[in-house]
N, C-alpha and C positions, 0 to 999 in steps of 0.2 A: 504494500500500500504506500509506503514512504517513497519507493522508487517511482511509482506512478505520479505522486505529487511533484517530485523533482522533475520528472519528464514534462509535466504541464508547465512548470515554471520555466524550464529551458526553452520550450516552444512558444512562449508568450510573445516574443518579438515578431514571430511570423504572422501573428494576427493583428499587428498594430495598425495596418492601413496607412493612410496618408500622414497622420500626425502622431508619431511615436515619441512620447515625452521622455521615455527612458527609465532607468532604475531609480529606486529610492529606498530609504531605510525608514521603518516605522516601528517605534517602541511605544507600546500601549499597555496600560494597566487597567484591568476591569475587576472591580470589587463587588462582592455580593452581600446582601443583607436579607434576612427573614424577619420582617418587622424591624426592630432596633437591634437584632442580634447579627453581628458580623459573622459571615460564613467563610470568607477567604478572598484571596486575590489571585488572578492569573495575569502574568505579565508576558506579553508577546515581544519577541525580538525578531522582526520580519524584514526580509528583503523583498522588494516587489518591483513590478513593472506596470506602467500605465500608458494609456494612449487615448486618442479621440479619432472619431470618423464622423464628420458632419455634426449632427445634433446628438450623437452618442458618445459616451465616455466609458472606459472600462479600466479595471485593474485586476491584478493577480499578485498575491504575496504569500510568503510562507517562511517558516523557520522555527526555532525552538520557542517553547512556552514554558515558563516556570509557574507551576500550579502550587499555590501555598494555602492549604486549607487552615482555618482557624484552629490552633492547637495541634496541628498535625505536621508531619515532615513534608517539606517541599519536594516535588518531583518535576523533572524536565521531560516534556513531551514534544512531539512535532505537531504543528498546527499550520493550517493554510486557509485562505479565503479568496474568493473571487467575486466580483460584482460589477455593476455598471449602472448607468443612468441614461435616460433619453429625454431630451427636451421636447415635449409635446407641443408647446406653444411658448411664447415669451414669458408667460406667467406660470405654466404648469410643467412639472417634470415627474417622471416615473423612475424609481430606483429599486435595486434588489441586490442581495448578497447571499452567498452560500459559504458556510464555514465548516471546518473539520478539525478535530483534535484526536490524535491516536491515543491508545491506552489499552488496558485489559478489555474494556468495552469502548469502541470508537464512538465519539460524540459528533453529532452534526447539528448545524443550526441554519436557519434561513431568516432573512429580513426582506420585507418588501414594503413599499410605500409610495405615496404621492407627496410632492412638495409644491405648494401654491405660494407664489410671491406676490405681494400687493404693490 
């Protein structure tokens, strides 16, 4: 599974189209809470690629994630995400993202939405 994710990252420049913005580094910390109870933090250390084609923009990124549960030992796992957006009009955009974290049980996530600007 990890080899597949690296293969996707390696081929990302092939899908860049006319405007390939190139590589970037993204360090992101996501903390969780259940009510006021802190459950832990996952910190991603990703390398990614992004580009645009007309009204569409895309990105793909991956790398190690340090998963630090509250009161537990931290683990390093591989994670990746890809997503994009399309401008439907000057005021309305559609976006989406798919994410993955490996482990004893692989975890997947999705995000989708609309953004309206006034």
